[in-house]
C-alpha positions in Angstrom: 15.7 12.5 -5.8 12.9 10.0 -5.4 12.3 10.0 -9.1 16.0 9.1 -9.8 15.6 6.3 -7.2 12.5 5.1 -9.0 14.4 5.0 -12.4 17.2 2.9 -10.8 14.6 0.5 -9.4 13.0 0.0 -12.9 16.5 -0.5 -14.3 17.1 -3.3 -11.7 13.9 -5.3 -12.5 14.4 -5.0 -16.3 17.1 -6.3 -18.6 18.5 -4.2 -21.4 16.6 -1.0 -20.7 18.3 2.2 -21.8 18.0 5.4 -19.8 19.4 8.8 -20.6 18.8 12.0 -18.7 20.0 15.4 -20.0 22.4 17.6 -17.9 19.7 19.9 -16.6 17.6 17.0 -15.6 14.5 18.1 -17.5 14.1 15.4 -20.2 14.3 11.7 -19.9 14.9 9.2 -22.7 13.8 5.7 -21.8 13.9 2.6 -24.0 12.2 -0.3 -22.2 13.9 -3.7 -21.9 12.6 -7.1 -20.9 10.9 -7.5 -17.5 13.4 -9.9 -15.8 12.6 -10.2 -12.1 14.6 -12.4 -9.8 15.9 -11.7 -6.3 16.7 -8.0 -5.8 17.3 -5.3 -3.1 16.7 -1.6 -3.4 17.2 1.4 -1.1 14.3 3.8 -1.7 14.6 7.6 -1.3 13.3 8.7 2.2 11.4 11.7 0.6 8.7 9.3 -0.6 7.4 6.2 1.0 8.0 2.6 -0.2 4.3 2.6 -1.3 5.2 4.9 -4.2 7.7 2.3 -5.5 5.5 -0.7 -4.6 2.5 0.5 -6.5 4.4 0.3 -9.8 5.9 -3.1 -8.9 2.4 -4.5 -8.2 1.5 -3.6 -11.8 4.7 -5.1 -13.4 5.5 -8.1 -11.1 3.0 -10.7 -12.6 4.5 -10.3 -16.0 8.2 -10.9 -15.2 10.3 -13.6 -16.7 11.3 -15.0 -13.2 9.2 -14.6 -10.0 10.1 -11.3 -8.4 11.4 -11.3 -4.8 12.6 -7.8 -3.7 13.6 -6.2 -0.5 12.8 -2.4 -0.3 14.3 -0.2 2.3 13.1 3.3 3.3 10.0 5.0 4.7 7.1 2.5 5.2 4.4 4.9 6.3 4.0 8.6 5.4 1.2 11.1 4.7 1.5 11.2 0.9 1.6 7.7 -0.6 -0.4 4.6 0.3 1.4 2.8 3.1 2.7 -0.7 2.9 -0.1 -1.8 5.4 -2.8 -0.6 3.1 -1.3 -2.2 0.0 -0.9 -5.5 1.9 -4.5 -5.4 3.0 -6.2 -4.3 -0.2 -3.9 -4.8 -3.3 -3.0 -8.5 -2.6 -6.6 -9.7 -2.4 -7.3 -7.7 -5.6 -4.4 -9.5 -7.4 -5.8 -12.8 -6.1 -9.1 -12.1 -7.8 -7.3 -11.8 -11.1 -5.7 -15.3 -10.6 -2.4 -14.1 -9.3 -2.1 -16.1 -6.1 -0.2 -19.0 -4.6 2.4 -19.2 -1.9 4.7 -16.8 -3.7 2.5 -13.7 -3.3 3.3 -11.8 -0.1 4.2 -8.4 1.4 6.1 -8.7 4.7 7.1 -5.8 6.9 10.4 -6.6 8.6 11.0 -3.1 10.0 8.9 0.0 10.2 10.4 3.4 9.1 8.7 6.7 9.7 9.6 10.0 7.9 11.9 11.9 7.8 14.8 9.4 8.2 13.1 6.1 7.3 15.0 2.9 8.2 12.1 0.5 7.4 12.4 -2.7 5.4 9.8 -4.8 3.5 9.8 -7.9 1.4 7.6 -8.2 -1.7 7.3 -11.5 -3.5 5.1 -12.2 -6.5 4.7 -15.3 -8.8 4.6 -15.0 -12.6 1.3 -15.3 -14.4 1.1 -15.3 -18.2 -2.7 -15.0 -18.3 -5.0 -13.0 -16.1 -8.6 -14.1 -15.4 -11.4 -11.7 -16.4 -13.4 -10.6 -13.4 -17.1 -9.8 -12.8 -17.0 -7.6 -9.7 -20.1 -5.4 -9.6 -21.8 -6.2 -6.3 -19.8 -4.8 -3.3 -22.1 -6.4 -0.6 -22.7 -5.4 3.0 -19.8 -4.7 5.4 -19.3 -7.7 7.8 -16.2 -6.8 9.7 -13.6 -4.1 10.3 -9.9 -4.9 10.9 -7.0 -2.6 11.4 -3.5 -2.0 12.7 -2.4 0.8 15.1 1.4 1.1 15.0 3.8 3.1 17.0 7.6 3.3 16.8 10.0 5.1 19.1 7.1 6.6 21.2 5.1 5.2 24.2 3.4 1.9 23.4 0.3 3.4 25.0 -0.2 5.6 21.9 -1.5 2.6 20.0 -4.1 1.7 22.6 -5.3 5.3 22.7 -5.8 5.3 18.9 -7.7 2.0 19.1 -10.1 3.2 21.8 -10.9 6.4 20.0 -11.5 4.7 16.6 -13.7 2.0 18.3 -15.8 4.7 20.0 -17.0 5.8 16.5 -17.1 2.4 14.7 -18.9 0.5 17.5 -22.0 2.4 16.7 -22.3 0.6 13.3 -20.8 -2.8 13.8 -19.8 -5.1 16.6 -17.1 -7.2 14.8 -14.1 -4.8 15.1 -10.6 -5.9 15.9 -7.7 -3.5 15.7 -4.2 -5.0 16.3 -1.6 -2.9 18.1 1.9 -3.1 16.6 4.7 -1.6 18.7 8.1 -2.2 17.3 11.3 -1.9 19.4 15.0 -1.6 18.8 16.4 -2.0 15.3 13.0 -2.9 13.8 11.5 0.5 14.7 13.5 2.5 12.2 15.2 5.9 12.8 12.4 8.4 13.4 9.5 8.4 16.0 5.9 8.4 14.9 2.5 6.5 15.0 -0.4 5.9 12.8 -3.3 3.7 11.9 -4.6 1.6 9.0 -8.3 0.4 9.0 -9.9 -2.0 6.5 -13.6 -2.9 6.1 -14.4 -6.2 4.5 -17.8 -7.1 2.9 -19.6 -10.4 2.5 -18.5 -10.5 -1.1 -14.9 -10.0 -0.4 -14.6 -6.3 -1.2 -12.0 -4.6 1.0 -12.0 -0.8 1.6 -9.3 0.9 3.5 -8.3 4.2 5.2 -5.2 5.3 6.9 -3.6 8.2 8.8 -0.1 8.9 10.0 1.2 11.4 12.6 3.2 14.5 11.4 6.9 13.8 10.8 9.3 14.7 13.6 9.9 18.5 13.6 7.2 19.3 11.0 3.8 20.7 11.7 1.9 20.6 15.0 1.9 17.5 17.2 -1.1 15.2 16.6 -3.0 13.6 19.5 -3.5 9.9 19.1 -7.2 10.2 20.1 -7.8 12.7 17.2 -5.9 10.5 14.8 -8.0 7.5 15.7 -11.3 9.3 15.3 -10.2 10.9 12.0 -9.1 7.6 10.6 -12.5 6.0 11.5 -14.3 8.9 9.8 -12.1 8.4 6.7 -13.1 4.7 6.6 -16.8 5.6 6.8 -16.2 8.1 4.0 -14.6 5.4 1.9 -17.6 3.1 2.6 -20.0 5.9 1.7 -18.2 6.3 -1.7 -18.9 2.7 -2.3 -17.6 0.6 -5.2 -15.9 -2.8 -5.2 -12.4 -1.3 -5.2 -11.2 1.4 -2.8 -9.8 4.7 -4.1 -6.1 3.7 -3.7 -6.4 0.6 -6.0 -8.8 1.9 -8.7 -5.9 2.4 -11.2 -4.4 -1.1 -10.4 -7.8 -2.8 -11.0 -8.4 -0.9 -14.3 -4.8 -1.7 -15.5 -5.1 -5.4 -14.8 -8.5 -5.5 -16.5 -7.0 -4.0 -19.7 -4.0 -6.4 -19.6 -6.3 -9.5 -19.2 -7.6 -11.8 -21.9 -9.9 -10.5 -24.6 -12.9 -11.1 -22.5 -15.4 -8.8 -20.7 -14.3 -7.7 -17.2 -16.7 -5.6 -15.1 -15.9 -3.7 -12.0 -18.0 -1.2 -10.0 -16.0 1.9 -8.8 -17.1 4.7 -6.6 -16.2 8.3 -7.6 -12.8 8.3 -9.3 -10.0 9.7 -7.0 -7.8 12.5 -8.4 -4.9 10.0 -8.5 -6.8 7.6 -10.8 
């Protein structure tokens, strides 16, 4: 289901691509077309989060014919894929390092949607760049500050504050400069399912951004998660990411490597921690 939705999305951003799937749905014939871009809308399948679709768009968007401006609807935060918050905090600064910047580059969360029903909406816009800059990015530097977002939809707004307090109880031992925003959406902008979660980012003096995130279990699946536990576990995941080191966190390793190969014929260097299974 989500794979069919992904194929439809690729069909929308390209011009002249040919897709054939056999009757049993086991083989796919794909003939790529031109990357066209433009202003688009797409309804993503609620079985995977928008991050699943956004990851591939981040790779393709700089090479379109027209600047891409797309509205994606579906689940914004889940437990499988990187959430929109993490991609906004880590992937956009990474693209800027390669020279993809300007006013046209943004990810904006209009509505949040939690699994299983979704109902979220985001806007992704990216300018066109014909040539990428080579990067030399081998010194991660020391951590100078930690930022984050604790979000809650269709549950008590107090949940966010409880997550923030428990995360700070761990992180304050290492660093004083911590600010975690609370984001409680109401009404139509809160999607169709209840849930809460947290996204933390650590920034170093050299501009490296490492991230970690956790989301509560979907409604009706698994045991209920306490916000205190979730906040503490998210803080521990961030410390784990810092321990792994590298200039790019584990969610964006593949994006960094891809942009390095697509750049000019010049030497790019980047320091990575241990490769994640996804990479």
